[in-house]
N, CA, C and O atoms as a CHARMM CRD file, in Angstrom:
* protein
*
  268
    1    1 MET  N     92.19500 103.21200 127.74200 PROA 1      0.00000
    2    1 MET  CA    91.42600 104.42500 127.90900 PROA 1      0.00000
    3    1 MET  C     92.30700 105.40000 127.20600 PROA 1      0.00000
    4    1 MET  O     93.49900 105.66100 127.36200 PROA 1      0.00000
    5    2 THR  N     90.72300 106.22300 125.77700 PROA 2      0.00000
    6    2 THR  CA    91.78000 107.39000 125.63400 PROA 2      0.00000
    7    2 THR  C     90.43400 108.39200 126.28900 PROA 2      0.00000
    8    2 THR  O     89.20600 108.39300 126.37100 PROA 2      0.00000
    9    3 PRO  N     91.74700 109.27800 126.70300 PROA 3      0.00000
   10    3 PRO  CA    91.08900 110.54500 127.08600 PROA 3      0.00000
   11    3 PRO  C     90.32000 111.18100 126.32100 PROA 3      0.00000
   12    3 PRO  O     90.42100 111.30300 125.10100 PROA 3      0.00000
   13    4 THR  N     88.89300 111.94300 127.57800 PROA 4      0.00000
   14    4 THR  CA    88.04400 112.39500 126.80800 PROA 4      0.00000
   15    4 THR  C     88.88200 113.85200 125.94700 PROA 4      0.00000
   16    4 THR  O     89.89800 114.37400 126.40600 PROA 4      0.00000
   17    5 PRO  N     88.32700 114.22400 124.89900 PROA 5      0.00000
   18    5 PRO  CA    89.05300 115.82000 124.45500 PROA 5      0.00000
   19    5 PRO  C     87.86300 116.17900 124.96600 PROA 5      0.00000
   20    5 PRO  O     86.73300 115.69200 124.91900 PROA 5      0.00000
   21    6 SER  N     88.67600 117.79000 125.81200 PROA 6      0.00000
   22    6 SER  CA    88.31000 119.09300 126.64400 PROA 6      0.00000
   23    6 SER  C     86.78500 119.53600 126.26200 PROA 6      0.00000
   24    6 SER  O     85.97200 118.70500 125.85700 PROA 6      0.00000
   25    7 LEU  N     86.55100 120.55900 126.38400 PROA 7      0.00000
   26    7 LEU  CA    85.10200 121.19300 125.86700 PROA 7      0.00000
   27    7 LEU  C     85.32800 122.06900 124.96500 PROA 7      0.00000
   28    7 LEU  O     84.44400 122.70300 124.38800 PROA 7      0.00000
   29    8 GLN  N     86.52600 122.17400 124.77100 PROA 8      0.00000
   30    8 GLN  CA    87.15900 123.45500 123.70100 PROA 8      0.00000
   31    8 GLN  C     86.72400 122.04700 122.60700 PROA 8      0.00000
   32    8 GLN  O     85.78800 122.34700 121.86600 PROA 8      0.00000
   33    9 ASN  N     86.97700 121.35400 122.51100 PROA 9      0.00000
   34    9 ASN  CA    86.69200 120.26300 121.35600 PROA 9      0.00000
   35    9 ASN  C     85.46500 120.13600 120.77800 PROA 9      0.00000
   36    9 ASN  O     85.08300 119.33700 119.92300 PROA 9      0.00000
   37   10 ASP  N     84.90900 120.98600 121.32500 PROA 10     0.00000
   38   10 ASP  CA    83.09600 120.53900 121.31400 PROA 10     0.00000
   39   10 ASP  C     82.48500 121.56400 120.12300 PROA 10     0.00000
   40   10 ASP  O     82.52000 122.76800 120.37900 PROA 10     0.00000
   41   11 VAL  N     82.04000 121.21800 119.09100 PROA 11     0.00000
   42   11 VAL  CA    81.71600 121.70800 118.53300 PROA 11     0.00000
   43   11 VAL  C     80.16000 121.93500 118.14500 PROA 11     0.00000
   44   11 VAL  O     79.42700 121.09300 118.66300 PROA 11     0.00000
   45   12 ASP  N     79.46000 122.96000 117.29100 PROA 12     0.00000
   46   12 ASP  CA    78.28100 123.62600 117.43100 PROA 12     0.00000
   47   12 ASP  C     77.11200 122.60400 116.85300 PROA 12     0.00000
   48   12 ASP  O     77.08900 122.34700 115.64900 PROA 12     0.00000
   49   13 PRO  N     76.12500 122.02100 117.78300 PROA 13     0.00000
   50   13 PRO  CA    75.20900 120.80800 116.60200 PROA 13     0.00000
   51   13 PRO  C     74.90400 121.80900 115.46400 PROA 13     0.00000
   52   13 PRO  O     74.68900 121.29800 114.36500 PROA 13     0.00000
   53   14 ARG  N     74.84200 123.41100 115.57500 PROA 14     0.00000
   54   14 ARG  CA    74.55900 124.10300 114.23900 PROA 14     0.00000
   55   14 ARG  C     74.72700 124.11100 112.71400 PROA 14     0.00000
   56   14 ARG  O     73.97100 124.40400 111.78800 PROA 14     0.00000
   57   15 LEU  N     76.29700 123.58200 112.81300 PROA 15     0.00000
   58   15 LEU  CA    77.42800 123.71500 112.38600 PROA 15     0.00000
   59   15 LEU  C     77.57200 122.01600 111.69700 PROA 15     0.00000
   60   15 LEU  O     77.62900 121.70100 110.50800 PROA 15     0.00000
   61   16 LEU  N     77.60300 121.05600 113.01000 PROA 16     0.00000
   62   16 LEU  CA    77.05300 119.76500 112.02300 PROA 16     0.00000
   63   16 LEU  C     75.80900 119.61100 111.04600 PROA 16     0.00000
   64   16 LEU  O     75.93700 119.11600 109.92600 PROA 16     0.00000
   65   17 GLU  N     74.59400 120.06800 111.54700 PROA 17     0.00000
   66   17 GLU  CA    73.98200 120.63100 110.55300 PROA 17     0.00000
   67   17 GLU  C     74.59400 120.14800 109.32500 PROA 17     0.00000
   68   17 GLU  O     74.84100 118.96000 109.11800 PROA 17     0.00000
   69   18 VAL  N     74.88100 121.29500 108.34900 PROA 18     0.00000
   70   18 VAL  CA    75.37500 121.75600 107.54600 PROA 18     0.00000
   71   18 VAL  C     76.53700 121.60100 107.27600 PROA 18     0.00000
   72   18 VAL  O     76.93600 122.17600 106.26300 PROA 18     0.00000
   73   19 LEU  N     77.09000 121.13300 107.72600 PROA 19     0.00000
   74   19 LEU  CA    78.80200 120.59800 107.33000 PROA 19     0.00000
   75   19 LEU  C     78.67100 118.71700 106.05000 PROA 19     0.00000
   76   19 LEU  O     78.26000 117.57900 106.27500 PROA 19     0.00000
   77   20 VAL  N     79.15400 119.26700 105.08300 PROA 20     0.00000
   78   20 VAL  CA    79.42100 117.89600 104.18200 PROA 20     0.00000
   79   20 VAL  C     81.18100 117.85000 104.50900 PROA 20     0.00000
   80   20 VAL  O     82.08100 118.58500 104.91500 PROA 20     0.00000
   81   21 CYS  N     80.91400 116.24400 103.95100 PROA 21     0.00000
   82   21 CYS  CA    82.45200 115.74500 103.31700 PROA 21     0.00000
   83   21 CYS  C     82.35800 116.69200 101.63500 PROA 21     0.00000
   84   21 CYS  O     81.55200 116.75500 100.70600 PROA 21     0.00000
   85   22 PRO  N     83.76000 117.33200 101.99600 PROA 22     0.00000
   86   22 PRO  CA    84.63000 118.31500 101.45800 PROA 22     0.00000
   87   22 PRO  C     85.11800 117.41800 100.26500 PROA 22     0.00000
   88   22 PRO  O     85.62600 118.02500  99.32200 PROA 22     0.00000
   89   23 ILE  N     85.01200 115.81000 100.17200 PROA 23     0.00000
   90   23 ILE  CA    85.60900 114.78200  99.30200 PROA 23     0.00000
   91   23 ILE  C     84.69400 114.36400  97.94200 PROA 23     0.00000
   92   23 ILE  O     84.75300 114.48800  96.71800 PROA 23     0.00000
   93   24 SER  N     83.50600 113.58600  99.33000 PROA 24     0.00000
   94   24 SER  CA    82.35300 112.74200  98.53900 PROA 24     0.00000
   95   24 SER  C     81.22900 113.90100  99.26400 PROA 24     0.00000
   96   24 SER  O     80.54700 113.35000 100.12800 PROA 24     0.00000
   97   25 HSD  N     81.10200 114.49100  99.19000 PROA 25     0.00000
   98   25 HSD  CA    79.97500 115.56800  99.93200 PROA 25     0.00000
   99   25 HSD  C     78.48900 115.00900 100.32200 PROA 25     0.00000
  100   25 HSD  O     77.35200 115.36500 100.01400 PROA 25     0.00000
  101   26 GLY  N     79.02600 113.95900 101.14900 PROA 26     0.00000
  102   26 GLY  CA    78.55500 113.32200 101.90300 PROA 26     0.00000
  103   26 GLY  C     78.12000 113.45700 103.24700 PROA 26     0.00000
  104   26 GLY  O     78.65300 114.55000 103.44200 PROA 26     0.00000
  105   27 PRO  N     77.57800 113.20100 104.30000 PROA 27     0.00000
  106   27 PRO  CA    77.52400 113.53100 105.39300 PROA 27     0.00000
  107   27 PRO  C     78.63100 112.97300 106.45300 PROA 27     0.00000
  108   27 PRO  O     79.46300 112.07600 106.31500 PROA 27     0.00000
  109   28 LEU  N     78.32700 113.87700 107.63100 PROA 28     0.00000
  110   28 LEU  CA    79.58900 113.71900 108.56700 PROA 28     0.00000
  111   28 LEU  C     78.92300 113.24800 109.87100 PROA 28     0.00000
  112   28 LEU  O     77.85700 113.68400 110.30700 PROA 28     0.00000
  113   29 ASP  N     79.98100 111.94300 110.64800 PROA 29     0.00000
  114   29 ASP  CA    79.30500 111.33200 111.45300 PROA 29     0.00000
  115   29 ASP  C     80.09300 112.25100 112.47500 PROA 29     0.00000
  116   29 ASP  O     81.03500 112.81600 111.92000 PROA 29     0.00000
  117   30 TYR  N     79.95500 112.56200 113.86100 PROA 30     0.00000
  118   30 TYR  CA    80.53900 113.70700 115.05900 PROA 30     0.00000
  119   30 TYR  C     81.05500 112.58900 115.90000 PROA 30     0.00000
  120   30 TYR  O     80.32600 111.67300 116.28000 PROA 30     0.00000
  121   31 ASP  N     82.80300 112.71300 116.29300 PROA 31     0.00000
  122   31 ASP  CA    83.10100 111.31900 117.26500 PROA 31     0.00000
  123   31 ASP  C     83.46600 112.24700 118.26400 PROA 31     0.00000
  124   31 ASP  O     84.52300 112.87100 118.17900 PROA 31     0.00000
  125   32 ARG  N     82.71900 112.38200 119.15400 PROA 32     0.00000
  126   32 ARG  CA    82.81000 113.65600 120.60000 PROA 32     0.00000
  127   32 ARG  C     84.46900 113.12400 121.30600 PROA 32     0.00000
  128   32 ARG  O     85.49500 113.72000 121.63600 PROA 32     0.00000
  129   33 GLN  N     83.94900 111.49400 121.29100 PROA 33     0.00000
  130   33 GLN  CA    85.33200 111.12900 121.60900 PROA 33     0.00000
  131   33 GLN  C     86.41500 111.00100 121.42700 PROA 33     0.00000
  132   33 GLN  O     87.18300 111.05800 122.38800 PROA 33     0.00000
  133   34 LYS  N     86.96600 110.74600 119.94300 PROA 34     0.00000
  134   34 LYS  CA    88.23400 111.55000 119.62000 PROA 34     0.00000
  135   34 LYS  C     88.24500 112.28400 118.68400 PROA 34     0.00000
  136   34 LYS  O     89.15800 112.16700 117.86600 PROA 34     0.00000
  137   35 GLY  N     87.07200 113.42900 118.48200 PROA 35     0.00000
  138   35 GLY  CA    86.54600 114.75900 118.14100 PROA 35     0.00000
  139   35 GLY  C     87.55300 114.90900 116.72500 PROA 35     0.00000
  140   35 GLY  O     88.42500 115.69600 116.35700 PROA 35     0.00000
  141   36 GLU  N     87.08300 114.02900 116.32700 PROA 36     0.00000
  142   36 GLU  CA    87.11800 113.94500 114.50100 PROA 36     0.00000
  143   36 GLU  C     85.53500 114.31900 114.31000 PROA 36     0.00000
  144   36 GLU  O     84.57300 114.55900 115.03900 PROA 36     0.00000
  145   37 LEU  N     85.79700 114.23700 113.01100 PROA 37     0.00000
  146   37 LEU  CA    83.97300 114.30300 112.11200 PROA 37     0.00000
  147   37 LEU  C     84.36400 113.16800 110.82700 PROA 37     0.00000
  148   37 LEU  O     85.04100 113.43400 109.83400 PROA 37     0.00000
  149   38 ILE  N     83.88600 112.16900 111.08100 PROA 38     0.00000
  150   38 ILE  CA    84.15200 111.15400 110.26300 PROA 38     0.00000
  151   38 ILE  C     83.06200 110.72500 108.36800 PROA 38     0.00000
  152   38 ILE  O     81.95900 110.72100 107.82200 PROA 38     0.00000
  153   39 SER  N     84.29000 110.49800 108.23000 PROA 39     0.00000
  154   39 SER  CA    82.92200 110.69700 106.59100 PROA 39     0.00000
  155   39 SER  C     83.04400 108.78500 106.36800 PROA 39     0.00000
  156   39 SER  O     83.99700 108.06900 106.67400 PROA 39     0.00000
  157   40 ARG  N     81.87000 108.42700 105.81100 PROA 40     0.00000
  158   40 ARG  CA    82.01800 107.09900 106.34400 PROA 40     0.00000
  159   40 ARG  C     82.33600 106.77600 104.05400 PROA 40     0.00000
  160   40 ARG  O     83.10900 106.00100 103.49100 PROA 40     0.00000
  161   41 LYS  N     81.70800 107.40200 103.68600 PROA 41     0.00000
  162   41 LYS  CA    81.65800 108.01400 102.15200 PROA 41     0.00000
  163   41 LYS  C     83.01800 107.23500 102.04800 PROA 41     0.00000
  164   41 LYS  O     83.26600 106.05300 101.81200 PROA 41     0.00000
  165   42 ALA  N     84.03400 108.63900 102.38400 PROA 42     0.00000
  166   42 ALA  CA    85.62700 108.38600 101.71100 PROA 42     0.00000
  167   42 ALA  C     86.03000 108.18500 102.40900 PROA 42     0.00000
  168   42 ALA  O     87.12400 108.73400 102.27900 PROA 42     0.00000
  169   43 GLY  N     86.00700 107.47100 103.71300 PROA 43     0.00000
  170   43 GLY  CA    86.63800 107.06400 104.62500 PROA 43     0.00000
  171   43 GLY  C     88.45800 107.85300 105.60500 PROA 43     0.00000
  172   43 GLY  O     89.66200 107.63600 105.73600 PROA 43     0.00000
  173   44 LEU  N     87.53600 108.63800 105.93800 PROA 44     0.00000
  174   44 LEU  CA    87.82600 109.76400 106.28000 PROA 44     0.00000
  175   44 LEU  C     87.71000 110.31000 107.48400 PROA 44     0.00000
  176   44 LEU  O     86.54100 110.54400 107.78800 PROA 44     0.00000
  177   45 ALA  N     88.77000 110.69100 108.54100 PROA 45     0.00000
  178   45 ALA  CA    88.19200 111.48500 109.82500 PROA 45     0.00000
  179   45 ALA  C     89.07400 112.65600 109.85700 PROA 45     0.00000
  180   45 ALA  O     90.30100 112.69600 109.95100 PROA 45     0.00000
  181   46 TYR  N     88.13800 113.68500 109.75400 PROA 46     0.00000
  182   46 TYR  CA    88.71700 115.14100 109.96600 PROA 46     0.00000
  183   46 TYR  C     88.39900 115.47200 111.01600 PROA 46     0.00000
  184   46 TYR  O     87.26700 115.51500 111.49700 PROA 46     0.00000
  185   47 PRO  N     90.22900 115.96700 111.85200 PROA 47     0.00000
  186   47 PRO  CA    89.86800 116.56200 113.08700 PROA 47     0.00000
  187   47 PRO  C     89.42500 117.59200 113.47500 PROA 47     0.00000
  188   47 PRO  O     89.45200 118.58500 112.74900 PROA 47     0.00000
  189   48 ILE  N     88.66900 117.63500 115.27600 PROA 48     0.00000
  190   48 ILE  CA    88.45400 119.04200 115.09300 PROA 48     0.00000
  191   48 ILE  C     89.34700 119.87200 116.34800 PROA 48     0.00000
  192   48 ILE  O     89.39500 119.46900 117.51000 PROA 48     0.00000
  193   49 ARG  N     89.86200 120.80600 115.96300 PROA 49     0.00000
  194   49 ARG  CA    90.98500 121.38600 117.20400 PROA 49     0.00000
  195   49 ARG  C     90.25900 123.09400 117.78900 PROA 49     0.00000
  196   49 ARG  O     89.71800 124.00200 117.15900 PROA 49     0.00000
  197   50 GLU  N     90.46200 122.98400 118.69100 PROA 50     0.00000
  198   50 GLU  CA    89.98400 123.65500 119.58600 PROA 50     0.00000
  199   50 GLU  C     88.87000 124.42200 118.72400 PROA 50     0.00000
  200   50 GLU  O     88.96400 125.54100 118.21900 PROA 50     0.00000
  201   51 GLY  N     87.41900 123.22300 118.67600 PROA 51     0.00000
  202   51 GLY  CA    86.57900 123.15200 118.31500 PROA 51     0.00000
  203   51 GLY  C     86.28300 123.84000 117.31100 PROA 51     0.00000
  204   51 GLY  O     85.31700 124.57800 117.50500 PROA 51     0.00000
  205   52 VAL  N     86.91000 123.91200 115.92300 PROA 52     0.00000
  206   52 VAL  CA    86.85900 124.06200 115.10500 PROA 52     0.00000
  207   52 VAL  C     87.20600 123.21800 113.86400 PROA 52     0.00000
  208   52 VAL  O     88.38900 122.91900 113.70800 PROA 52     0.00000
  209   53 PRO  N     86.45300 122.87700 113.12600 PROA 53     0.00000
  210   53 PRO  CA    86.02900 121.32600 112.38600 PROA 53     0.00000
  211   53 PRO  C     88.44900 121.24500 110.97500 PROA 53     0.00000
  212   53 PRO  O     89.13300 122.26700 110.93300 PROA 53     0.00000
  213   54 VAL  N     88.70400 120.53400 110.58600 PROA 54     0.00000
  214   54 VAL  CA    89.42700 121.31600 110.08500 PROA 54     0.00000
  215   54 VAL  C     89.12700 120.34800 108.53900 PROA 54     0.00000
  216   54 VAL  O     89.65800 119.24000 108.46200 PROA 54     0.00000
  217   55 MET  N     88.66400 120.62100 107.91800 PROA 55     0.00000
  218   55 MET  CA    87.89000 120.40900 106.62300 PROA 55     0.00000
  219   55 MET  C     88.82700 120.23700 105.58700 PROA 55     0.00000
  220   55 MET  O     88.18000 120.18000 104.54100 PROA 55     0.00000
  221   56 LEU  N     90.27900 120.10300 105.31300 PROA 56     0.00000
  222   56 LEU  CA    91.12800 119.24100 105.01000 PROA 56     0.00000
  223   56 LEU  C     91.56200 118.25800 104.32200 PROA 56     0.00000
  224   56 LEU  O     92.35700 117.67400 105.05800 PROA 56     0.00000
  225   57 ALA  N     91.47600 117.50200 102.89900 PROA 57     0.00000
  226   57 ALA  CA    92.25700 116.09200 102.62800 PROA 57     0.00000
  227   57 ALA  C     93.45400 115.96500 103.69900 PROA 57     0.00000
  228   57 ALA  O     93.53700 115.37000 104.77300 PROA 57     0.00000
  229   58 GLU  N     94.31300 116.74100 102.99300 PROA 58     0.00000
  230   58 GLU  CA    95.33300 116.59200 103.88900 PROA 58     0.00000
  231   58 GLU  C     95.71800 116.27500 105.27400 PROA 58     0.00000
  232   58 GLU  O     96.47300 115.38600 105.66900 PROA 58     0.00000
  233   59 GLU  N     94.75400 117.58100 106.25600 PROA 59     0.00000
  234   59 GLU  CA    94.51800 116.98000 106.87900 PROA 59     0.00000
  235   59 GLU  C     93.86900 115.69200 107.97500 PROA 59     0.00000
  236   59 GLU  O     93.99300 115.30300 109.13600 PROA 59     0.00000
  237   60 ALA  N     93.27500 115.43900 106.98400 PROA 60     0.00000
  238   60 ALA  CA    92.45900 113.70600 107.61200 PROA 60     0.00000
  239   60 ALA  C     93.19400 113.11200 107.27900 PROA 60     0.00000
  240   60 ALA  O     94.12500 113.49500 106.56900 PROA 60     0.00000
  241   61 ARG  N     92.95500 111.58900 107.82300 PROA 61     0.00000
  242   61 ARG  CA    93.68500 110.24200 108.98000 PROA 61     0.00000
  243   61 ARG  C     92.47300 109.31900 107.96200 PROA 61     0.00000
  244   61 ARG  O     91.31000 109.06400 108.27800 PROA 61     0.00000
  245   62 THR  N     92.96000 109.06700 107.09400 PROA 62     0.00000
  246   62 THR  CA    92.16500 107.12200 106.38500 PROA 62     0.00000
  247   62 THR  C     92.05500 106.32700 107.74500 PROA 62     0.00000
  248   62 THR  O     92.80600 106.06600 108.68500 PROA 62     0.00000
  249   63 LEU  N     90.85700 106.09400 107.41700 PROA 63     0.00000
  250   63 LEU  CA    89.77700 105.19100 108.61300 PROA 63     0.00000
  251   63 LEU  C     90.07700 103.64800 108.42100 PROA 63     0.00000
  252   63 LEU  O     90.05000 103.14700 107.29700 PROA 63     0.00000
  253   64 ASP  N     90.25500 103.19300 109.12500 PROA 64     0.00000
  254   64 ASP  CA    91.04500 101.74000 109.92400 PROA 64     0.00000
  255   64 ASP  C     90.04300 100.82600 109.30300 PROA 64     0.00000
  256   64 ASP  O     88.86400 100.78000 109.65500 PROA 64     0.00000
  257   65 GLU  N     90.57200 100.10600 108.36500 PROA 65     0.00000
  258   65 GLU  CA    88.76700  98.96000 108.64100 PROA 65     0.00000
  259   65 GLU  C     87.94200  98.68600 109.25800 PROA 65     0.00000
  260   65 GLU  O     88.27000  97.59500 109.72400 PROA 65     0.00000
  261   66 GLY  N     86.62200  99.04200 109.77700 PROA 66     0.00000
  262   66 GLY  CA    85.94600  98.30900 109.87900 PROA 66     0.00000
  263   66 GLY  C     85.96200  99.94700 111.34900 PROA 66     0.00000
  264   66 GLY  O     85.77400  99.93900 112.56500 PROA 66     0.00000
  265   67 GLU  N     86.11400 100.48200 110.87700 PROA 67     0.00000
  266   67 GLU  CA    85.54400 101.43700 111.43200 PROA 67     0.00000
  267   67 GLU  C     84.50200 102.91000 111.03300 PROA 67     0.00000
  268   67 GLU  O     84.11800 103.65600 111.93300 PROA 67     0.00000
């Protein structure tokens, strides 16, 4: 079982409303359990570090099939 990220990884909900994927310019889904912002359109997951989304393509991981 994956440990739940600390409260430091929580992101301000107002920020989530305005962020878009820098690659696809599409919406992002917040995966609180993994501490990531997911761009299904681009197939990428952007990490959240200490409550700050890292919106760099080179820092994102590629989504596995079915994610």
